[in-house]
ROSE-255999 format. One line per 4 residues: number of its first residue (from 1); their letters; for each residue y, z, x of C-alpha. Coordinates in steps of 0.1 Angstrom, whole numbers. Layout:
BEGIN
NUM) A) Y,Z,X  ...
# end
This chain:
BEGIN
1) MKEL) 518,-527,187  498,-537,157  471,-551,179  469,-518,198
5) KYII) 463,-500,165  436,-524,155  419,-520,189  420,-482,187
9) VTLL) 407,-482,151  380,-506,160  370,-484,190  370,-453,169
13) ISVP) 348,-469,143  324,-486,168  320,-457,193  301,-434,169
17) CLLY) 277,-463,161  269,-466,198  262,-429,202  229,-415,190
21) SQNI) 210,-383,195  175,-370,192  160,-346,166  162,-309,173
25) VYKP) 126,-297,173  116,-260,169  82,-250,181  72,-215,171
29) INPF) 54,-192,195  39,-167,171  6,-180,157  14,-164,123
33) FGGE) 43,-188,119  25,-220,130  25,-215,167  -3,-220,192
37) TFNY) -33,-198,183  -40,-191,220  -7,-170,221  -22,-144,198
41) QQLL) -38,-122,225  -7,-122,247  15,-113,218  -9,-85,206
45) ASAN) -11,-71,242  27,-71,245  31,-54,211  6,-27,220
49) AQND) 22,-21,253  55,-15,236  41,7,208  48,44,215
53) FEED) 33,57,183  -2,72,180  -20,67,147  -33,98,130
57) NGFD) -60,85,107  -67,120,92  -104,118,100  -120,149,116
61) FDQG) -152,139,132  -161,175,140  -192,178,118  -197,215,123
65) SDLE) -231,232,123  -259,226,99  -253,260,83  -216,252,77
69) NFTD) -225,218,61  -251,235,39  -226,262,28  -200,235,20
73) SLNR) -225,215,0  -236,246,-19  -200,255,-28  -193,219,-40
77) QLLS) -224,220,-62  -216,254,-76  -180,244,-84  -193,212,-101
81) SLSQ) -217,232,-122  -190,257,-132  -166,229,-142  -194,212,-162
85) DLFQ) -202,244,-180  -165,250,-188  -163,214,-202  -194,219,-223
89) QEFG) -181,252,-237  -146,239,-245  -155,204,-258  -192,206,-266
93) DTSL) -215,176,-265  -190,155,-284  -162,134,-270  -128,147,-261
97) TEGT) -108,160,-290  -70,160,-292  -51,192,-284  -38,214,-256
101) YVFG) -62,234,-235  -53,261,-208  -76,268,-179  -59,294,-158
105) SLVV) -28,277,-143  -39,243,-156  -26,230,-189  -47,200,-202
109) EISP) -31,180,-230  -53,153,-247  -35,128,-270  -40,93,-282
113) STDG) -19,65,-267  -16,27,-271  -38,22,-241  -65,46,-251
117) LSVN) -69,84,-247  -43,100,-225  -53,132,-206  -22,149,-191
121) ILDT) -30,177,-166  -2,201,-155  -5,227,-128  20,254,-139
125) STGE) 19,272,-105  30,241,-85  45,218,-111  21,189,-101
129) QTNI) 12,166,-130  -15,141,-134  -20,116,-162  -54,100,-168
133) IIPN) -58,72,-194  -93,66,-207  -93,31,-223  -107,25,-258
# end
């Protein structure tokens, strides 16, 4: 009986030594993860075929007539000139001074901060707020 135990133990120890396997190798398909670069076109075509969404880039290429373009340009220049005149009347030729200024529904607060000069603009009609920091 002892010999049988020794034979079984010997077989159990020696059998795994006789068995061996190969390495498991993963080869990616996607070229972004190290796969073959020739698969790119096929993967892109497959992704585009499955894509149901249409991109709205927000660009309107309808240029309008020359008269409409001229009117828009004139309006922009007029508004720019008015804002420049308001700025000159309020602040003069000097730099921005600290304080709170009201332009219609806009409240502009100018104050110093650790990063520079902080300009906080609040639209009281909509509640929108913008903070601009002018570095020293």
